[in-house]
N, C-alpha and C positions, 0 to 999 in steps of 0.2 A: 503493500500500500504506500509506503513512503516514496518508493521509486515512481509510482504513478503521480503523486503530488509534485515531486521534483520535475518530472517531465511536463506536467501541466504548467507549472510556474515558469520553466524555461521557455516553453512555447509562447506564453504570454509576453515574456521579456523580448523574445525574438520578434514577435508581432510589433511591439512598440519600437524596437530598433529599426525594423523594416519600414515602419511608417515614417520614421525620420529620414530614411535614406531614399525612399521612392516617392516621387511626386504622384499624387492620385491615389495613394494608399493611406487611408485616414483611420487613426485610432484616437478616440476622444479622451479616454482615461485608461488607467491600468485595470480598473474593474471591467471596463468594456473589453479590454484585451483578454482578461481571464474568461469572460463569457464567450468571446470569439474563439478562444483556444478550445473550449469544450465543444462548441458547435463545429469548428473545423475538424476536430477529432471524430465527431459523429458523421459528418459528411464524408470524411476519408474512409470511415469504416463501412458506411452503408451505400452511398451513391457512387463513390470512386470505383469499386470493383465492378459495378454494373456498367459504368462507362467504359472501363478497360475491356470488358468482355465484348460489348457491342462494337467497339472500334478496333478490335484485334486485327482485322485485315489492313486497316490504314496504318496502324502502329507497326505492323510487320513490314509493309512496303516502305515506310519512312525510317526503318531501322531503329524504331523506338523513340524518335524525336516527337512523335505525336503525343507522347506522354506528358511533354511540357504543356501542351494545349489542355490536356485533361487536368493537370495540376492547376492551371490558370482558371479553368472553369469551376473547379471545386472551391478555390479561394474566392472567386467571384460570387458563387452561390452562398458561401458562408458570409460574405459581406452583405448580401441581400437579406439574409435571415437575422444576422446579429445586430442588436442595438449598439450604437456607438462605434461600429466598425464598418467602414464603407470603402469600396473599391470603385473608382470613378472611370470604368472602362476596361476593355479587354487588354490593352497594352500595359497599363499599370498592373493588372492582374498577372500577366505573363512575366514582367520584370520582377514584380513582387514575389511571385512563386520561386523564382530562381534565387533572389536575395534571401528570402525567408528560409529556403533550404540550406543555404550556405551559413547564415547566421545561427540557425538552430543546430546545425552540425557542429559548429565551432563551440557553441555554448554547451552542448552535450559532451563534447570531448573534454572541455575544461572541467566540467562537473565530474566526469569520470576520473580525471587525474587527481582532483582535489579529494574526492571521497573514496 
């Protein structure tokens, strides 16, 4: 359970950092980032596998690059659902998904090294 809470907290921090780095990626408060992290986790657990399965031929033809589009769509959907977290278009969602992945990976790596 503590690992889940740490992952949730780090994802919220990564969302706030990404909002500062990417124009069009808006997080109004840290509480909004915490809520958005939960919603993003649910969207990634429920909607993303369905999208990956439905777009498998396109993903195969593009050698996996279409997964970036799927990540952007899931972040965009989380922005539509979450209060206080907004993504202002597809391009900020695409850039934000890349930056969010990098920031979250770095934060998780640092947390693993410290703990």
